[in-house]
DSSP file (Angstrom, degrees, kcal/mol; ACC not computed):
  #  RESIDUE AA STRUCTURE BP1 BP2  ACC     N-H-->O    O-->H-N    N-H-->O    O-->H-N    TCO  KAPPA ALPHA  PHI   PSI    X-CA   Y-CA   Z-CA
    1    1 A M     >        0   0    0      0, 0.0     4,-2.2     0, 0.0     5,-0.2   0.000 360.0 360.0 360.0 -36.6  -18.7   10.1   10.0
    2    2 A K  H  >  +     0   0    0      1,-0.2     4,-2.2     2,-0.2     5,-0.2   0.891 360.0  52.1 -62.3 -38.7  -21.6   12.2    8.8
    3    3 A H  H  > S+     0   0    0      1,-0.2     4,-2.3     2,-0.2    -1,-0.2   0.902 108.6  50.2 -64.4 -41.2  -21.2   10.7    5.3
    4    4 A F  H  > S+     0   0    0      2,-0.2     4,-2.4     1,-0.2    -2,-0.2   0.913 110.5  49.3 -64.1 -42.4  -21.3    7.2    6.6
    5    5 A I  H  X S+     0   0    0     -4,-2.2     4,-2.3     1,-0.2    -1,-0.2   0.894 111.3  49.1 -65.4 -39.5  -24.5    7.8    8.6
    6    6 A S  H  X S+     0   0    0     -4,-2.2     4,-2.4     2,-0.2    -1,-0.2   0.892 111.2  50.2 -67.6 -36.9  -26.1    9.4    5.5
    7    7 A R  H  X S+     0   0    0     -4,-2.3     4,-2.7     2,-0.2    -2,-0.2   0.892 109.9  51.2 -64.4 -38.7  -25.0    6.3    3.4
    8    8 A W  H  X S+     0   0    0     -4,-2.4     4,-2.3     2,-0.2    -2,-0.2   0.912 110.2  48.9 -63.9 -42.6  -26.5    4.0    6.1
    9    9 A L  H  X S+     0   0    0     -4,-2.3     4,-2.2     2,-0.2    -2,-0.2   0.926 112.3  48.2 -62.4 -44.8  -29.8    5.9    6.0
   10   10 A V  H  X S+     0   0    0     -4,-2.4     4,-2.5     1,-0.2    -2,-0.2   0.920 113.1  47.6 -62.2 -44.5  -29.9    5.7    2.2
   11   11 A L  H  X S+     0   0    0     -4,-2.7     4,-2.8     2,-0.2    -1,-0.2   0.846 109.1  54.8 -67.1 -32.9  -29.1    2.0    2.2
   12   12 A T  H  X S+     0   0    0     -4,-2.3     4,-2.2     2,-0.2    -2,-0.2   0.924 110.6  45.0 -64.9 -43.9  -31.7    1.4    4.9
   13   13 A I  H  X S+     0   0    0     -4,-2.2     4,-2.1     2,-0.2    -2,-0.2   0.928 115.1  48.1 -63.7 -44.8  -34.4    3.1    2.7
   14   14 A A  H  X S+     0   0    0     -4,-2.5     4,-2.3     1,-0.2    -2,-0.2   0.900 112.1  48.7 -64.2 -40.7  -33.2    1.2   -0.3
   15   15 A A  H  X S+     0   0    0     -4,-2.8     4,-2.8     2,-0.2     5,-0.2   0.869 109.0  54.1 -67.6 -35.5  -33.2   -2.1    1.6
   16   16 A G  H  X S+     0   0    0     -4,-2.2     4,-2.0     2,-0.2    -2,-0.2   0.914 110.5  45.6 -62.8 -42.7  -36.7   -1.4    2.8
   17   17 A V  H  X S+     0   0    0     -4,-2.1     4,-2.3     2,-0.2    -2,-0.2   0.909 112.9  51.7 -64.8 -41.8  -37.9   -0.9   -0.7
   18   18 A M  H  X S+     0   0    0     -4,-2.3     4,-2.2     1,-0.2    -2,-0.2   0.930 111.3  45.7 -61.1 -47.4  -36.1   -4.0   -1.8
   19   19 A V  H  < S+     0   0    0     -4,-2.8     6,-0.2     1,-0.2    -1,-0.2   0.870 113.8  50.4 -65.8 -36.2  -37.6   -6.2    0.9
   20   20 A T  H  < S+     0   0    0     -4,-2.0    -1,-0.2    -5,-0.2    -2,-0.2   0.880 116.1  40.6 -68.2 -37.8  -41.1   -4.7    0.2
   21   21 A M  H  < S+     0   0    0     -4,-2.3    -2,-0.2    -5,-0.1    -1,-0.2   0.816 106.4  66.0 -82.9 -31.6  -40.9   -5.4   -3.5
   22   22 A L    ><  -     0   0    0     -4,-2.2     3,-1.1    -5,-0.2    -1,-0.1  -0.800  57.6-159.4-104.3 128.3  -39.3   -8.8   -3.6
   23   23 A P  T 3  S+     0   0    0      0, 0.0    -1,-0.1     0, 0.0    -4,-0.1   0.640  92.8  65.0 -74.3 -12.0  -40.9  -12.0   -2.3
   24   24 A G  T 3  S+     0   0    0     76,-0.1    72,-2.5    71,-0.0     2,-0.4   0.388  92.4  72.1 -90.1   3.8  -37.5  -13.6   -2.1
   25   25 A M  E <   -A   95   0A   0     -3,-1.1     2,-0.4    -6,-0.2    70,-0.2  -0.973  62.5-174.3-120.4 133.5  -36.3  -11.2    0.6
   26   26 A H  E     -A   94   0A   0     68,-2.0    68,-3.0    -2,-0.4     2,-0.4  -0.991  20.7-134.6-133.2 129.9  -37.6  -11.4    4.2
   27   27 A A  E     -A   93   0A   0     -2,-0.4     2,-0.5    66,-0.2    66,-0.3  -0.678  20.1-154.1 -80.6 132.6  -37.0   -9.0    7.1
   28   28 A V  E     +A   92   0A   0     64,-3.6    64,-2.2    -2,-0.4     2,-0.2  -0.936  52.8  47.3-109.5 126.6  -36.3  -10.9   10.3
   29   29 A G  S    S-     0   0    0     -2,-0.5    62,-0.1    62,-0.2    61,-0.1  -0.498  85.8 -67.9 128.7 162.9  -37.1   -9.1   13.6
   30   30 A E  S    S+     0   0    0      1,-0.2    -2,-0.0    -2,-0.2     0, 0.0  -0.975 121.9  24.5-130.3 117.5  -39.8   -7.2   15.2
   31   31 A P  S >> S-     0   0    0      0, 0.0     3,-1.8     0, 0.0     4,-0.7   0.638  91.4-137.3 -71.7 158.2  -40.4   -4.5   14.0
   32   32 A P  H 3> S+     0   0    0      0, 0.0     4,-2.1     0, 0.0     3,-0.3   0.747  96.7  72.0 -59.9 -24.9  -39.0   -5.4   10.6
   33   33 A I  H 3> S+     0   0    0      1,-0.2     4,-2.8     2,-0.2     5,-0.2   0.804  91.2  59.9 -63.9 -26.5  -37.2   -2.0   10.3
   34   34 A L  H <> S+     0   0    0     -3,-1.8     4,-2.4     2,-0.2    -1,-0.2   0.921 107.0  45.3 -65.0 -42.5  -34.7   -3.2   12.9
   35   35 A G  H  X S+     0   0    0     -4,-0.7     4,-2.3    -3,-0.3    -2,-0.2   0.904 114.6  47.8 -65.7 -41.1  -33.7   -6.1   10.7
   36   36 A I  H  X S+     0   0    0     -4,-2.1     4,-2.5     2,-0.2    -2,-0.2   0.909 112.6  49.5 -66.5 -41.4  -33.5   -3.9    7.6
   37   37 A G  H  X S+     0   0    0     -4,-2.8     4,-2.1     2,-0.2    -2,-0.2   0.893 111.6  48.0 -64.6 -40.7  -31.5   -1.3    9.5
   38   38 A A  H  X S+     0   0    0     -4,-2.4     4,-2.1     2,-0.2     5,-0.2   0.914 112.6  49.0 -66.2 -42.4  -29.0   -4.0   10.8
   39   39 A F  H  X S+     0   0    0     -4,-2.3     4,-2.2     1,-0.2    -2,-0.2   0.924 112.5  48.1 -60.4 -45.0  -28.7   -5.4    7.3
   40   40 A A  H  X S+     0   0    0     -4,-2.5     4,-2.6     2,-0.2    -1,-0.2   0.851 107.7  56.6 -66.3 -34.5  -28.0   -2.0    5.9
   41   41 A L  H  X S+     0   0    0     -4,-2.1     4,-2.3     2,-0.2    -1,-0.2   0.949 111.1  41.7 -61.5 -49.0  -25.5   -1.2    8.6
   42   42 A F  H  X S+     0   0    0     -4,-2.1     4,-2.4     1,-0.2    -2,-0.2   0.857 113.6  53.2 -69.1 -33.4  -23.4   -4.2    7.7
   43   43 A L  H  X S+     0   0    0     -4,-2.2     4,-2.7    -5,-0.2    -1,-0.2   0.902 109.7  48.8 -65.6 -39.9  -23.8   -3.6    4.0
   44   44 A A  H  X S+     0   0    0     -4,-2.6     4,-2.0     2,-0.2    -2,-0.2   0.901 111.6  49.5 -65.6 -40.7  -22.6    0.0    4.5
   45   45 A L  H  X S+     0   0    0     -4,-2.3     4,-1.5     2,-0.2     5,-0.3   0.913 113.6  45.6 -64.3 -42.2  -19.6   -1.2    6.5
   46   46 A I  H  X>S+     0   0    0     -4,-2.4     5,-2.3     1,-0.2     4,-0.7   0.922 112.6  50.7 -66.0 -44.2  -18.7   -3.8    3.8
   47   47 A N  H  <5S+     0   0    0     -4,-2.7    -1,-0.2     1,-0.2    -2,-0.2   0.846 114.5  44.6 -62.8 -33.8  -19.2   -1.2    1.0
   48   48 A A  H  <5S+     0   0    0     -4,-2.0    -1,-0.2    -5,-0.2    -2,-0.2   0.754 125.3  26.9 -82.1 -24.4  -16.9    1.3    2.8
   49   49 A S  H  <5S+     0   0    0     -4,-1.5     4,-0.4    -5,-0.2    -3,-0.2   0.893 129.9   7.2-106.7 -67.1  -14.2   -1.2    3.8
   50   50 A I  T  X5S+     0   0    0     -4,-0.7     4,-2.5    -5,-0.3     5,-0.2   0.695 105.1  78.3-101.1 -19.0  -13.6   -4.3    1.7
   51   51 A K  H  ><S+     0   0    0     -5,-2.3     4,-2.6     1,-0.2     5,-0.2   0.914  94.5  49.4 -61.3 -44.8  -15.8   -4.0   -1.4
   52   52 A P  H  > S+     0   0    0      0, 0.0     4,-1.8     0, 0.0    -1,-0.2   0.896 113.2  48.0 -61.9 -36.6  -13.6   -1.5   -3.3
   53   53 A I  H  > S+     0   0    0     -4,-0.4     4,-2.3     2,-0.2    -2,-0.2   0.939 113.4  46.1 -67.1 -47.3  -10.5   -3.7   -2.7
   54   54 A V  H  X S+     0   0    0     -4,-2.5     4,-2.3     1,-0.2    -1,-0.2   0.905 112.8  49.7 -64.7 -41.7  -12.2   -6.9   -3.7
   55   55 A H  H  X S+     0   0    0     -4,-2.6     4,-0.6    -5,-0.2    -1,-0.2   0.870 110.8  50.6 -66.3 -35.0  -13.7   -5.3   -6.9
   56   56 A T  H >< S+     0   0    0     -4,-1.8     3,-0.6    -5,-0.2    -2,-0.2   0.916 112.6  45.7 -67.1 -42.9  -10.3   -3.9   -7.8
   57   57 A I  H 3< S+     0   0    0     -4,-2.3     4,-0.3     1,-0.2    -2,-0.2   0.885 117.1  44.8 -66.0 -38.0   -8.6   -7.3   -7.4
   58   58 A A  H 3X S+     0   0    0     -4,-2.3     4,-2.6     1,-0.2    -1,-0.2   0.460  83.7 102.1 -86.7  -0.9  -11.4   -9.0   -9.3
   59   59 A L  H <X S+     0   0    0     -3,-0.6     4,-2.4    -4,-0.6     5,-0.2   0.884  79.3  49.4 -55.0 -46.4  -11.6   -6.5  -12.1
   60   60 A P  H  > S+     0   0    0      0, 0.0     4,-2.1     0, 0.0    -1,-0.2   0.914 114.8  45.3 -60.7 -39.8   -9.7   -8.5  -14.8
   61   61 A F  H  > S+     0   0    0     -4,-0.3     4,-1.8    -3,-0.2     8,-0.2   0.856 111.1  53.7 -70.2 -34.1  -11.8  -11.6  -14.1
   62   62 A S  H  <>S+     0   0    0     -4,-2.6     5,-3.3     2,-0.2     6,-0.3   0.891 109.1  48.3 -66.5 -39.6  -14.9   -9.4  -14.2
   63   63 A V  H ><5S+     0   0    0     -4,-2.4     3,-1.2    -5,-0.2    -2,-0.2   0.921 112.4  48.8 -65.4 -43.6  -14.0   -8.0  -17.6
   64   64 A L  H 3<5S+     0   0    0     -4,-2.1    -2,-0.2     1,-0.2    -1,-0.2   0.818 115.0  44.4 -66.5 -30.4  -13.3  -11.5  -18.9
   65   65 A S  T ><5S-     0   0    0     -4,-1.8     3,-1.2    -5,-0.1    -1,-0.2   0.250 113.8-114.8 -99.5  13.6  -16.6  -12.9  -17.6
   66   66 A F  T < 5S-     0   0    0     -3,-1.2    -3,-0.2     1,-0.2    -4,-0.1   0.845  77.8 -46.9  57.0  37.4  -18.6   -9.9  -18.8
   67   67 A G  T 3><S+     0   0    0     -5,-3.3     4,-1.7    -6,-0.2    -1,-0.2   0.411 106.1 120.9  91.5  -1.2  -19.5   -8.9  -15.2
   68   68 A L  H <> S+     0   0    0     -3,-1.2     4,-2.1    -6,-0.3     5,-0.2   0.882  75.2  54.2 -63.3 -37.4  -20.5  -12.2  -13.9
   69   69 A I  H  > S+     0   0    0     -8,-0.2     4,-2.5     1,-0.2    -1,-0.2   0.886 105.2  53.9 -64.0 -38.1  -17.8  -12.0  -11.2
   70   70 A A  H  > S+     0   0    0      2,-0.2     4,-2.4     1,-0.2    -1,-0.2   0.893 108.0  50.2 -63.9 -38.9  -19.1   -8.7  -10.0
   71   71 A L  H  X S+     0   0    0     -4,-1.7     4,-2.3     2,-0.2    -2,-0.2   0.906 111.3  48.5 -63.3 -41.7  -22.6  -10.2   -9.6
   72   72 A I  H  X S+     0   0    0     -4,-2.1     4,-2.5     2,-0.2    -2,-0.2   0.898 111.0  50.1 -66.5 -40.1  -21.2  -13.1   -7.6
   73   73 A I  H  X S+     0   0    0     -4,-2.5     4,-2.4     2,-0.2    -2,-0.2   0.922 110.9  49.0 -64.2 -43.8  -19.2  -10.6   -5.4
   74   74 A N  H  X S+     0   0    0     -4,-2.4     4,-2.2     2,-0.2    -2,-0.2   0.909 111.3  50.2 -61.5 -41.7  -22.3   -8.5   -4.8
   75   75 A W  H  X S+     0   0    0     -4,-2.3     4,-2.5     1,-0.2    -2,-0.2   0.925 110.7  49.4 -61.3 -44.9  -24.3  -11.7   -3.9
   76   76 A L  H  X S+     0   0    0     -4,-2.5     4,-2.5     1,-0.2    -2,-0.2   0.893 111.1  49.2 -63.2 -39.6  -21.5  -12.8   -1.5
   77   77 A F  H  X S+     0   0    0     -4,-2.4     4,-2.4     2,-0.2    -1,-0.2   0.867 111.0  49.5 -69.9 -34.8  -21.5   -9.4    0.2
   78   78 A M  H  X S+     0   0    0     -4,-2.2     4,-2.2     2,-0.2    -2,-0.2   0.909 112.9  47.4 -67.5 -40.8  -25.3   -9.3    0.6
   79   79 A E  H  X S+     0   0    0     -4,-2.5     4,-2.7     2,-0.2    -2,-0.2   0.897 112.0  50.6 -65.0 -39.5  -25.1  -12.8    2.1
   80   80 A L  H  X S+     0   0    0     -4,-2.5     4,-2.7     2,-0.2     5,-0.2   0.919 110.8  48.1 -64.1 -43.9  -22.3  -11.7    4.4
   81   81 A A  H  X S+     0   0    0     -4,-2.4     4,-2.2     2,-0.2    -2,-0.2   0.899 113.2  48.7 -63.5 -40.2  -24.2   -8.7    5.6
   82   82 A S  H  X S+     0   0    0     -4,-2.2     4,-2.4     2,-0.2     5,-0.2   0.933 113.0  46.8 -64.1 -46.8  -27.3  -10.9    6.2
   83   83 A W  H  X S+     0   0    0     -4,-2.7     4,-2.7     1,-0.2     5,-0.3   0.914 112.9  49.1 -63.2 -44.4  -25.3  -13.5    8.1
   84   84 A L  H  X S+     0   0    0     -4,-2.7     4,-2.2     2,-0.2     5,-0.4   0.922 112.6  47.5 -62.5 -44.3  -23.6  -10.8   10.2
   85   85 A A  H  X S+     0   0    0     -4,-2.2     4,-2.3    -5,-0.2     6,-1.1   0.927 116.7  42.4 -64.4 -44.8  -26.8   -9.0   11.1
   86   86 A I  H  X S+     0   0    0     -4,-2.4     4,-1.2     4,-0.2    -2,-0.2   0.900 117.3  45.9 -71.0 -39.8  -28.7  -12.2   12.0
   87   87 A S  H  < S+     0   0    0     -4,-2.7    -2,-0.2    -5,-0.2    -1,-0.2   0.838 122.5  34.7 -74.1 -31.3  -25.8  -13.8   13.9
   88   88 A M  H  < S+     0   0    0     -4,-2.2    -2,-0.2    -5,-0.3    -3,-0.2   0.867 136.6  16.0 -90.2 -38.5  -24.9  -10.7   15.9
   89   89 A F  H  < S-     0   0    0     -4,-2.3    -3,-0.2    -5,-0.4    -2,-0.2   0.458  90.5-124.2-116.6  -3.5  -28.3   -9.0   16.5
   90   90 A D  S  < S+     0   0    0     -4,-1.2     2,-0.3    -5,-0.5    -4,-0.2   0.692  85.9  88.9  60.7  20.5  -30.8  -11.8   15.7
   91   91 A V        +     0   0    0     -6,-1.1    -2,-0.4   -57,-0.1     2,-0.3  -0.954  48.7 100.4-136.4 157.5  -32.4   -9.4   13.2
   92   92 A G  E     -A   28   0A   0    -64,-2.2   -64,-3.6    -2,-0.3     2,-0.4  -0.990  65.4 -62.9 164.4-156.8  -31.7   -8.9    9.5
   93   93 A V  E     -A   27   0A   0     -2,-0.3     2,-0.4   -66,-0.3   -66,-0.2  -0.997  36.6-148.2-128.8 128.0  -32.8   -9.8    6.0
   94   94 A T  E     -A   26   0A   0    -68,-3.0   -68,-2.0    -2,-0.4     2,-0.5  -0.775   8.5-151.7 -96.4 144.9  -32.8  -13.3    4.6
   95   95 A I  E     -A   25   0A   0     -2,-0.4   -70,-0.2   -70,-0.2     3,-0.1  -0.967   5.2-153.8-119.2 126.5  -32.2  -13.9    0.9
   96   96 A D        -     0   0    0    -72,-2.5     2,-0.3    -2,-0.5   -71,-0.1   0.590  65.7 -31.9 -79.6 -10.8  -33.7  -16.9   -0.8
   97   97 A G     >  -     0   0    0    -73,-0.2     4,-1.6     1,-0.1    -1,-0.1  -0.983  68.5 -73.8 173.0 177.4  -31.2  -17.3   -3.5
   98   98 A F  H  > S+     0   0    0     -2,-0.3     4,-2.0     1,-0.2     5,-0.1   0.909 121.1  48.7 -60.6 -48.0  -28.7  -15.9   -6.0
   99   99 A W  H  > S+     0   0    0      1,-0.2     4,-2.6     2,-0.2     5,-0.2   0.845 107.8  54.5 -69.3 -32.9  -31.1  -14.3   -8.4
  100  100 A W  H  > S+     0   0    0      1,-0.2     4,-2.5     2,-0.2    -1,-0.2   0.877 109.1  50.5 -63.9 -35.1  -33.1  -12.6   -5.7
  101  101 A S  H  X S+     0   0    0     -4,-1.6     4,-2.5     2,-0.2    -2,-0.2   0.895 109.6  49.4 -67.9 -40.1  -29.8  -11.1   -4.6
  102  102 A V  H  X S+     0   0    0     -4,-2.0     4,-1.9     2,-0.2    -2,-0.2   0.940 114.6  43.7 -64.1 -47.3  -29.1   -9.9   -8.1
  103  103 A I  H  X S+     0   0    0     -4,-2.6     4,-2.4     1,-0.2    -2,-0.2   0.906 113.7  52.4 -64.7 -40.3  -32.5   -8.3   -8.5
  104  104 A G  H  X S+     0   0    0     -4,-2.5     4,-2.8    -5,-0.2    -2,-0.2   0.882 106.8  52.8 -62.2 -38.9  -32.2   -6.9   -5.0
  105  105 A S  H  X S+     0   0    0     -4,-2.5     4,-2.4     2,-0.2    -1,-0.2   0.904 109.4  49.0 -62.9 -41.4  -28.9   -5.3   -5.9
  106  106 A L  H  X S+     0   0    0     -4,-1.9     4,-2.2     2,-0.2    -2,-0.2   0.931 113.0  46.6 -63.6 -45.2  -30.4   -3.7   -8.9
  107  107 A I  H  X S+     0   0    0     -4,-2.4     4,-2.8     1,-0.2     5,-0.3   0.922 113.1  49.3 -63.0 -43.9  -33.3   -2.3   -6.9
  108  108 A M  H  X S+     0   0    0     -4,-2.8     4,-2.7     1,-0.2     5,-0.3   0.888 110.2  51.3 -64.0 -38.1  -31.0   -1.1   -4.2
  109  109 A A  H  X S+     0   0    0     -4,-2.4     4,-1.7    -5,-0.2    -1,-0.2   0.924 113.9  43.4 -64.3 -44.1  -28.7    0.6   -6.7
  110  110 A I  H  X S+     0   0    0     -4,-2.2     4,-2.1     2,-0.2    -2,-0.2   0.952 118.3  43.1 -66.5 -49.5  -31.7    2.5   -8.3
  111  111 A V  H  X S+     0   0    0     -4,-2.8     4,-3.1     1,-0.2     5,-0.3   0.909 114.0  49.9 -66.3 -42.4  -33.3    3.5   -5.1
  112  112 A S  H  X S+     0   0    0     -4,-2.7     4,-2.4    -5,-0.3    -1,-0.2   0.852 110.0  52.5 -67.5 -31.4  -30.1    4.5   -3.3
  113  113 A G  H  X S+     0   0    0     -4,-1.7     4,-1.6    -5,-0.3    -1,-0.2   0.923 113.6  42.7 -64.9 -43.9  -29.2    6.6   -6.4
  114  114 A I  H  X S+     0   0    0     -4,-2.1     4,-2.1     2,-0.2    -2,-0.2   0.951 118.4  43.5 -66.9 -49.6  -32.5    8.4   -6.3
  115  115 A V  H  X S+     0   0    0     -4,-3.1     4,-2.4     1,-0.2    -2,-0.2   0.893 112.5  53.5 -65.7 -39.6  -32.6    8.8   -2.5
  116  116 A G  H  <>S+     0   0    0     -4,-2.4     5,-3.0    -5,-0.3     4,-0.3   0.869 110.0  48.3 -62.0 -36.3  -28.9    9.9   -2.4
  117  117 A T  H ><5S+     0   0    0     -4,-1.6     3,-0.7     3,-0.2    -1,-0.2   0.898 110.4  51.4 -68.4 -40.9  -29.6   12.5   -5.0
  118  118 A V  H 3<5S+     0   0    0     -4,-2.1    -2,-0.2     1,-0.2    -1,-0.2   0.908 117.9  36.5 -64.2 -43.0  -32.6   13.8   -3.1
  119  119 A I  T 3<5S-     0   0    0     -4,-2.4    -1,-0.2    -5,-0.1    -2,-0.2   0.337 110.5-120.0 -93.6   8.7  -30.7   14.2    0.2
  120  120 A Q  T < 5       0   0    0     -3,-0.7    -3,-0.2    -4,-0.3    -4,-0.1   0.936 360.0 360.0  52.7  55.0  -27.5   15.3   -1.5
  121  121 A D      <       0   0    0     -5,-3.0    -1,-0.1    -6,-0.1    -4,-0.1   0.456 360.0 360.0 -72.5 360.0  -25.4   12.4   -0.2
């Protein structure tokens, strides 16, 4: 459980940086950190539960498409996390399109790697 909470904290920081840097991402809620935290919570739950299974199943297609399938899966999971957070808690992060999601995924990967290293996640 401690590992999940630390991952949630890391993803919350990464999502906050992502929303701050990208004009295609908008935090919904007052204060905005609640929306970012809810989005990160659902993203952490998805990453811990179904993402490894889906990526394993899609691996042959991802190799054949040079990673395009992996980008689409990441976009779908970000949209799912956004939809779940907004529909359940009325706070979250809205994503304006596919490419904003791709850029956001890259930013989140870099920031979560740095923050995870700093806090020894």
